[in-house]
NUZATOR-252240 format. One line per 10 residues: number of its first residue (from 1); their letters; for each residue y, x negated, z of C-alpha. Coordinates in steps of 0.5 Angstrom, whole numbers, m for minus. Layout:
N
NUM> A> Y:X:Z  ...
//
This chain:
866
1> MMAQYLALKA> 87:m271:180  93:m275:183  95:m277:176  95:m270:174  99:m268:180  104:m274:180  105:m272:172  106:m265:174  111:m267:180  115:m271:175
11> QAEGCLLFYR> 116:m264:171  118:m260:177  125:m263:177  126:m263:185  122:m257:187  116:m257:192  110:m257:188  105:m252:189  98:m255:186  93:m250:185
21> MGDFFELFFD> 86:m252:188  81:m247:188  83:m242:193  89:m246:196  96:m248:194  96:m256:196  102:m260:197  102:m267:198  107:m273:200  114:m271:202
31> DARIAASVLD> 113:m264:199  107:m263:204  112:m266:210  118:m261:208  113:m255:207  109:m257:214  116:m257:218  119:m251:215  112:m247:215  110:m249:222
41> IALTSRGEHD> 103:m251:219  98:m257:220  100:m263:216  94:m267:214  92:m273:209  87:m274:204  85:m280:200  90:m286:199  96:m288:195  98:m295:194
51> GAPIPMCGVP> 94:m296:200  97:m291:205  94:m284:207  97:m278:202  100:m273:207  97:m266:205  98:m259:207  96:m252:204  97:m245:204  92:m240:202
61> VHSAEGYLAR> 93:m237:195  92:m229:197  97:m230:202  102:m235:198  108:m230:198  109:m230:205  110:m237:205  114:m237:199  119:m233:202  120:m237:208
71> LIRAGQRVAI> 121:m243:204  126:m240:199  130:m237:205  130:m244:208  133:m246:201  127:m249:198  125:m248:190  118:m248:189  114:m250:182  107:m246:181
81> AEQVETPEEA> 102:m250:178  96:m246:176  89:m248:172  90:m246:165  83:m247:163  76:m245:166  71:m250:169  67:m249:163  72:m250:158  74:m256:161
91> KKRGGSKALV> 67:m259:161  66:m257:154  73:m261:152  71:m267:156  64:m267:159  62:m265:166  67:m270:170  73:m267:166  79:m265:171  81:m257:170
101> ARDIVRFVTA> 87:m257:166  93:m255:170  101:m253:168  107:m251:171  107:m243:170  113:m241:174  119:m244:178  120:m239:184  128:m240:186  132:m236:190
111> GTLTEDALLE> 136:m232:184  129:m231:180  125:m227:185  122:m220:183  116:m219:188  117:m214:194  115:m219:199  120:m224:197  126:m219:196  131:m216:201
121> PRRANVLAAV> 130:m208:199  138:m207:201  141:m213:198  142:m215:190  139:m221:188  144:m224:184  143:m230:179  150:m233:176  152:m238:171  159:m241:170
131> CELRGVCGIA> 162:m245:165  169:m247:163  171:m247:156  178:m248:153  181:m247:160  178:m241:161  172:m240:166  166:m235:164  161:m232:169  155:m229:167
141> HVDISTGYME> 151:m226:172  144:m222:173  140:m219:178  133:m220:175  130:m215:180  133:m209:176  136:m213:170  143:m211:171  147:m216:167  155:m217:167
151> LEECPAHDVT> 159:m222:163  167:m224:165  172:m229:164  177:m231:169  182:m237:170  179:m243:174  183:m242:180  179:m235:181  172:m237:180  171:m238:188
161> AALARLDARE> 173:m231:189  169:m228:183  163:m232:186  165:m229:193  165:m222:190  158:m223:187  155:m226:193  150:m230:188  143:m233:191  144:m238:186
171> VVVPEDWLEA> 149:m241:181  148:m245:175  153:m250:172  153:m255:166  151:m262:169  158:m265:167  163:m260:170  167:m264:175  170:m257:178  163:m254:179
181> PTDAIARPRA> 162:m250:186  158:m253:192  151:m253:191  151:m251:184  145:m252:180  146:m257:174  143:m256:167  144:m259:161  151:m258:157  147:m256:151
191> GFSSDGGGED> 145:m249:154  152:m247:155  154:m245:148  158:m239:146  154:m239:139  147:m240:142  149:m235:148  151:m230:143  145:m231:139  140:m231:145
201> LRRIHGVATL> 143:m224:147  142:m221:140  135:m224:140  133:m221:146  136:m214:145  134:m214:138  141:m212:135  145:m215:129  152:m215:133  154:m214:140
211> DGFGSFGRAM> 160:m210:138  156:m204:141  155:m207:148  163:m209:148  168:m214:147  166:m221:149  170:m227:150  167:m234:148  167:m237:155  163:m230:157
221> LAAAGGLIAY> 158:m232:151  157:m239:153  156:m237:161  151:m232:158  147:m238:154  147:m242:160  144:m236:164  139:m235:159  137:m242:158  135:m243:166
231> LEHVGRGTMP> 131:m236:166  127:m239:160  126:m245:164  124:m242:170  120:m237:167  116:m242:163  117:m238:157  117:m231:160  123:m227:160  125:m222:166
241> LLLPPVPREC> 128:m215:164  135:m216:162  139:m210:160  145:m210:155  151:m214:158  157:m210:161  163:m214:160  168:m214:166  175:m214:166  179:m218:171
251> GDTLAMDAAT> 184:m212:173  179:m207:173  177:m208:181  181:m210:187  182:m217:187  180:m221:194  179:m228:195  173:m231:199  178:m232:205  179:m225:205
261> RSSLEIIESS> 172:m223:204  170:m227:210  176:m224:214  174:m217:213  167:m218:214  165:m213:208  158:m215:207  156:m220:212  159:m221:219  162:m227:222
271> QGGRAGSLID> 156:m229:226  152:m228:220  147:m223:218  149:m215:216  150:m213:224  157:m212:225  159:m212:218  163:m206:214  157:m204:210  153:m204:216
281> AVDRCVTGAG> 158:m199:219  158:m195:213  151:m195:210  148:m188:210  144:m189:204  136:m187:204  134:m192:198  134:m199:197  138:m198:190  143:m194:193
291> ARQLAEDLSA> 144:m199:199  145:m205:193  150:m200:189  154:m199:196  154:m206:197  157:m207:190  162:m202:191  165:m205:197  165:m212:194  169:m209:188
301> PLTRKELIDE> 173:m203:189  176:m200:183  183:m200:181  183:m195:176  186:m188:179  181:m183:175  175:m187:176  176:m187:184  178:m180:184  171:m178:180
311> RLALVAWLHD> 167:m182:186  171:m178:191  170:m171:188  163:m172:188  163:m175:195  167:m169:197  163:m164:194  157:m166:197  161:m167:204  162:m159:204
321> DAILRGDIRS> 155:m157:202  151:m159:208  145:m156:206  145:m159:199  146:m166:201  140:m165:206  136:m163:200  138:m169:196  137:m174:201  130:m171:203
331> ALRALPDIGR> 129:m172:195  132:m179:195  128:m181:201  121:m180:198  123:m184:191  120:m191:190  125:m196:187  124:m195:180  129:m201:178  125:m206:181
341> ALGRIAAGRG> 118:m204:179  121:m204:172  123:m211:173  117:m213:176  113:m210:170  118:m213:165  117:m220:168  110:m220:167  108:m219:174  107:m212:174
351> SPRDLGQVRD> 101:m208:178  98:m201:177  102:m199:183  109:m201:179  107:m196:174  105:m191:179  112:m192:182  115:m191:175  111:m185:174  113:m182:181
361> GLEQARALRD> 120:m184:181  121:m181:174  118:m174:176  122:m174:182  128:m175:178  127:m170:174  125:m165:180  132:m167:183  136:m165:177  133:m159:176
371> RLPGSADRPA> 134:m157:184  142:m159:183  146:m152:182  150:m151:175  156:m149:179  163:m149:175  166:m153:181  160:m159:180  164:m166:179  165:m169:172
381> LLDRLLPALG> 161:m175:175  155:m171:177  155:m168:170  155:m175:167  149:m177:171  144:m171:171  142:m172:164  140:m179:165  135:m176:170  131:m173:165
391> GHGALTDLLG> 128:m174:158  122:m178:160  117:m172:159  112:m176:154  112:m182:159  111:m179:165  105:m174:162  102:m181:159  102:m184:166  100:m178:170
401> RALVPQPPTE> 94:m177:165  92:m185:165  93:m187:172  90:m185:179  94:m182:184  95:m188:188  94:m194:184  92:m201:187  97:m207:187  92:m211:184
411> RGQGGFIAEG> 89:m210:177  83:m215:177  78:m210:180  80:m204:176  79:m197:179  86:m195:177  85:m191:170  84:m184:172  77:m181:170  78:m176:164
421> YDAALDDLRR> 83:m181:160  78:m185:156  71:m182:155  68:m189:153  71:m192:160  68:m186:164  61:m187:160  61:m195:163  63:m193:170  57:m188:169
431> TSGSARRAIA> 52:m193:167  55:m198:173  54:m192:178  47:m190:175  45:m198:176  47:m198:183  43:m192:184  37:m195:181  38:m201:185  38:m197:192
441> ALEARYRVET> 32:m193:189  29:m200:187  30:m202:195  27:m196:197  21:m198:193  20:m205:195  20:m203:202  14:m199:201  10:m204:196  11:m210:201
451> GVAALKIRHN> 11:m206:208  17:m209:210  22:m204:213  28:m209:214  28:m211:206  35:m210:203  38:m211:197  45:m215:198  50:m218:193  55:m224:194
461> GVLGYFIEVP> 60:m228:189  55:m234:189  48:m231:188  50:m224:185  44:m219:187  39:m221:191  33:m219:196  33:m221:203  28:m220:208  27:m223:215
471> ARHADALMTP> 24:m230:215  18:m228:219  16:m223:213  17:m228:207  10:m230:206  8:m224:203  13:m225:198  12:m232:197  5:m231:193  5:m232:186
481> DSGFTHRQTM> 3:m225:184  8:m222:189  13:m221:183  18:m224:187  22:m231:186  24:m235:191  32:m237:191  34:m239:198  32:m240:205  37:m239:211
491> AGAVRFNSLG> 36:m240:218  33:m233:220  32:m230:213  29:m231:206  32:m229:199  29:m227:193  30:m224:186  25:m220:182  25:m218:174  27:m211:176
501> LHEEAGRIAE> 33:m213:180  35:m218:175  35:m212:169  39:m207:173  44:m213:176  45:m214:168  47:m207:167  52:m207:172  55:m213:170  55:m211:163
511> AGGHALAAEE> 58:m204:164  63:m207:170  65:m212:165  66:m208:159  70:m203:164  75:m208:167  76:m210:160  78:m203:158  82:m202:164  86:m208:162
521> AHFEELVEAV> 87:m206:155  90:m199:158  94:m203:163  97:m207:157  98:m200:153  102:m197:159  106:m203:160  108:m203:153  110:m195:153  114:m197:159
531> MAARMAIAAT> 118:m203:156  119:m198:150  123:m194:155  126:m199:159  133:m198:158  133:m190:159  129:m192:166  134:m197:168  139:m191:167  135:m186:171
541> AAALARIDVA> 135:m192:177  142:m193:176  144:m185:176  139:m184:182  143:m190:186  150:m187:185  148:m180:187  145:m184:193  151:m187:195  155:m181:194
551> AGQAERAVEG> 151:m177:199  151:m183:204  158:m183:204  159:m176:205  154:m176:211  158:m182:214  164:m178:213  161:m172:217  158:m176:222  165:m180:224
561> GWTRPRIVLE> 170:m174:222  172:m178:216  177:m176:211  178:m176:203  184:m180:202  189:m179:196  190:m184:191  197:m185:188  201:m190:184  207:m191:189
571> SVLQVQAGRH> 207:m197:193  205:m193:200  200:m193:205  201:m187:210  195:m187:215  195:m182:220  190:m183:226  187:m189:223  181:m193:226  177:m199:225
581> PVVEAALMAN> 170:m197:222  166:m203:225  170:m203:232  169:m195:233  162:m195:231  161:m201:237  165:m197:242  161:m191:240  154:m195:241  157:m197:248
591> RRSGGAERFV> 159:m190:250  151:m188:249  149:m194:253  154:m191:259  161:m195:257  167:m191:257  172:m194:252  174:m190:246  177:m192:240  185:m191:240
601> ANDCMLAAND> 187:m189:233  194:m191:230  198:m189:225  201:m194:219  207:m191:215  209:m196:209  213:m194:204  218:m198:199  224:m198:204  219:m200:210
611> RLWLIGGPNM> 214:m204:207  213:m210:212  212:m209:219  213:m214:224  208:m213:230  208:m216:237  205:m215:243  199:m219:248  193:m222:246  187:m217:246
621> GGKSTFLRQN> 192:m211:245  189:m209:238  194:m212:233  188:m216:229  184:m209:230  190:m205:227  191:m210:221  184:m210:219  183:m203:220  188:m201:215
631> ALIVLLAQAG> 186:m207:210  179:m203:210  181:m196:209  185:m199:203  178:m202:201  174:m196:203  179:m191:199  179:m195:193  171:m196:193  171:m189:192
641> GFVPAASAVI> 169:m186:199  172:m183:205  176:m186:210  176:m186:218  183:m183:219  186:m176:220  189:m177:213  191:m182:208  195:m183:202  193:m190:199
651> GLTDRLFSRV> 198:m193:194  193:m196:188  193:m203:190  191:m209:186  190:m215:191  188:m215:198  189:m221:202  187:m222:209  189:m228:213  187:m226:220
661> GASDNLARGR> 184:m232:224  181:m239:221  177:m244:223  176:m252:222  173:m253:215  170:m260:217  166:m261:210  172:m261:206  176:m265:211  181:m259:213
671> STFMVEMVET> 183:m257:220  185:m250:223  192:m251:221  190:m254:214  186:m248:213  191:m243:215  196:m246:210  192:m246:204  190:m239:205  197:m237:206
681> AAILSQATDR> 199:m241:200  194:m237:196  198:m230:198  205:m233:197  203:m235:190  198:m229:188  201:m223:191  205:m218:187  209:m212:189  202:m207:188
691> SFVILDEVGR> 198:m212:193  197:m211:201  197:m217:205  195:m217:213  198:m224:216  196:m225:223  199:m231:227  202:m235:222  204:m242:224  200:m242:231
701> GTSTYDGLAL> 196:m248:229  202:m253:230  208:m255:234  212:m249:236  218:m251:232  214:m252:226  210:m246:227  216:m241:228  220:m244:222  214:m243:217
711> AWAVVEAVHE> 213:m236:220  220:m235:219  220:m237:212  213:m234:210  216:m227:213  222:m228:208  218:m230:202  214:m224:203  220:m219:204  224:m222:198
721> TNRCRCLFAT> 219:m225:193  213:m222:193  216:m215:196  209:m213:197  206:m208:203  205:m213:209  203:m212:216  205:m219:220  203:m220:227  206:m225:231
731> HYHELTRLAE> 207:m228:238  214:m231:236  219:m226:239  225:m230:235  222:m227:229  225:m220:231  232:m222:229  229:m222:221  230:m214:222  238:m215:222
741> SCDALSLHHV> 237:m218:215  231:m216:212  232:m208:210  225:m207:209  222:m210:215  221:m206:221  219:m208:228  213:m205:232  209:m207:238  202:m206:241
751> RAREWKGDLV> 203:m203:248  201:m206:255  203:m205:262  202:m208:268  200:m204:274  199:m207:281  199:m214:278  193:m212:273  195:m212:266  193:m205:262
761> LLHELAPGPA> 192:m206:255  193:m199:252  192:m201:244  197:m196:242  202:m198:237  209:m196:238  216:m198:234  221:m203:237  220:m210:239  215:m212:244
771> DRSYGIAVAR> 219:m214:251  214:m220:253  208:m223:251  203:m222:257  200:m228:256  199:m230:263  196:m223:265  191:m224:259  189:m231:262  188:m228:269
781> LAGLPPKVIS> 184:m223:265  180:m228:262  178:m231:269  183:m238:269  183:m240:276  189:m237:281  192:m244:282  192:m245:274  196:m238:274  201:m240:279
791> RAKAVLDKLE> 203:m246:276  203:m243:269  208:m238:272  212:m243:275  213:m247:269  214:m240:265  220:m239:270  223:m246:268  222:m245:261  225:m238:261
801> KGRAQTGGLA> 231:m241:265  232:m246:260  232:m241:254  237:m237:257  242:m243:257  240:m246:250  239:m240:246  232:m241:246  228:m243:240  232:m238:235
811> AGLGDLPLFA> 239:m242:237  243:m243:231  238:m238:226  243:m232:226  247:m235:221  242:m237:217  242:m234:210  236:m230:207  230:m234:203  233:m232:196
821> AAAEAEEAQC> 240:m234:198  238:m241:201  233:m242:195  239:m241:190  244:m246:194  238:m251:194  237:m250:187  245:m251:185  245:m257:189  240:m260:185
831> DILRDRLQAL> 243:m257:178  249:m261:180  245:m268:179  241:m265:174  248:m264:170  250:m271:171  244:m274:169  244:m270:162  251:m272:161  249:m279:161
841> DVDALSPREA> 248:m283:155  243:m288:158  243:m293:151  251:m294:151  251:m296:159  251:m304:160  247:m306:166  253:m306:171  255:m299:169  248:m297:170
851> LETLYELKRE> 248:m300:177  254:m297:179  252:m290:176  246:m290:180  250:m292:186  255:m286:185  249:m281:184  246:m283:190  252:m282:194  253:m276:191
861> AGSSEA> 246:m274:193  247:m276:200  254:m272:201  250:m266:198  245:m266:203  250:m267:209
//
């Protein structure tokens, strides 16, 4: 047995091996140690290997899903080894001592789950494949629980941002790719072939060309090839549901890098998990599919005005009709997750319950379509969605006639085909039922004949049907002419058989076996019918999810007093009384618990002639909240939802950048300041005049002079080179002098007051520079000891006197040329030397002339620097 186990373990490719032995999955050696630790189960031993006990642990087959879920969440991957022949077949093959053959039938990995017990209902389960081809990276990703598949291409430096958007549970890459993302799964390079990927897609979808699905680059197809090869590997030949691939254009969605997504806490908060994130504050969807679609919308907001306006129009229509919105949400709440049910059916792991969910979901979708009014003001997006909710009449009729109202989750025991669907099956069931009634009559007859009132006819999985009497009555049935045959003696009872019982049991077994076979055949027929309509069913699931998102957005808008934003092409951001959705929700929750603090709304008015706001004020005054709330308002608007503001005009944004806070990245050897500079460099190199940037405290991670110099240069670069809309929060008061030279920069501050020695933070934004930083007052609020506060005041007084005498940190900056002018001057100096070098005929110079010329150029370079 251990030889068989070790051979299978060699095929498991680093996965834990679940080795089926009877009613348990057993794990051995290091697999057992890991599983026992993660699952908190007993670690035992069995036999010896190389003279040492073999560590072992196991989990019951019937409850394996729960254990698998815990292992997957712990980052493990599992290979399932099942018996692939019966004991009878093994004996026939190799004699009475032959070991039953086993093989790995499936790999269970984080990105290839389909079971309800292993999936989060409100989160997509994305598997991605990435490869580089001729300098372009192709990305293919799929959620195999629903079959939705997308292909895209991007420059190599944008791969990290794309994967952050996808939030993939697993990433597959070619084994020889040196730039592969951390923790990616390496697979053979041969699978990442553009020709092979195209052929795989054509084969799976039964088409001669992919032109009907869109235009796909070679890098896209190569990534698709790697993805499909991995799915075939983990499924051991069984492919999950794959819908036709959808090409994604890079410019179709709002670009955000990984740092921005983390800073804005869109899908996950900084503490980890959903609580405290944007989606947690926004999500009012009543279905898991709707919640997954909302997460996709927030992760990839749109950049096409007409598509955004379509989504907003549907939200507004539902927002204005409370009764209709309530009816739709009630109908959606009762819907099963037909997308994931379809995914399990396609992967070969479907159950009668999944078929019932498809039936019920399609019927309720049609009822929802019929309920929606056909008014003239019905949004165009809804008109496009409604046809997908119908058209399944024949399939739902078939499933309705074939299945019982509440099908079971397991099909091995039968009982899921409705009476009246198959006359032959009904006859078999009647035969089985008649035989059971005959057994009951037989039991009554035997009691009378033997005079043993305690006689019972029982059944178990080992003996089948048998007669059982208390031990004290057994002698009467032991006589040769009694008609009973002894089978088993127990502690307090004796078991027998009889010819009549044997015949009735045979009829039950035969009829039951034929009935189960008939139901299994019907199950396969129903699965085939569902798979034939899989594209239309998936379209219905997608339409229902989109309607749920719109209704949920409308509900959230009503609940919070949110407003419909107006999307324009001009580069503006005009928000009146804007709020941070997460902070406001937290304050409202605190008020319900007795708190008194309310969220203070603020305006943000950026335009072409006032596109960069320099914001000062004390810590805890609300600068970071103000920055983030405006970034989130842009994101929510372009995702197609209402925004937390009294009114909002959003200029279409191509890229969103947030550099708010940072932490050490020890794994990559980067300090806090290094992380800050890397993120700032990405902004300066990628932001366009249509981007929106929020920057908080740039330069604070280094010395005061270095920090001020860097912050000064960054503000100038954003103003002069990137020319984007930007909110820049800082404690460097010296930066206010930039308002004198930067015509599109204005000064603002968050208000604070000291009252009777205490600091009062007003959280209001006001025009003009901050009068002071209030740092010592904030330190007092934080609880620093009074002696430390007193000493800090003394040091501050001395520093301020010194600043008054020397001109402070900003001394000498008044006549500094602007960023562009300074760059031009430096470039001009470099050009003088370049011209001299280009004019030289190096081959005509003697060694002495060359040396003299080099000294001359060095002197000239030194005089230029001076």
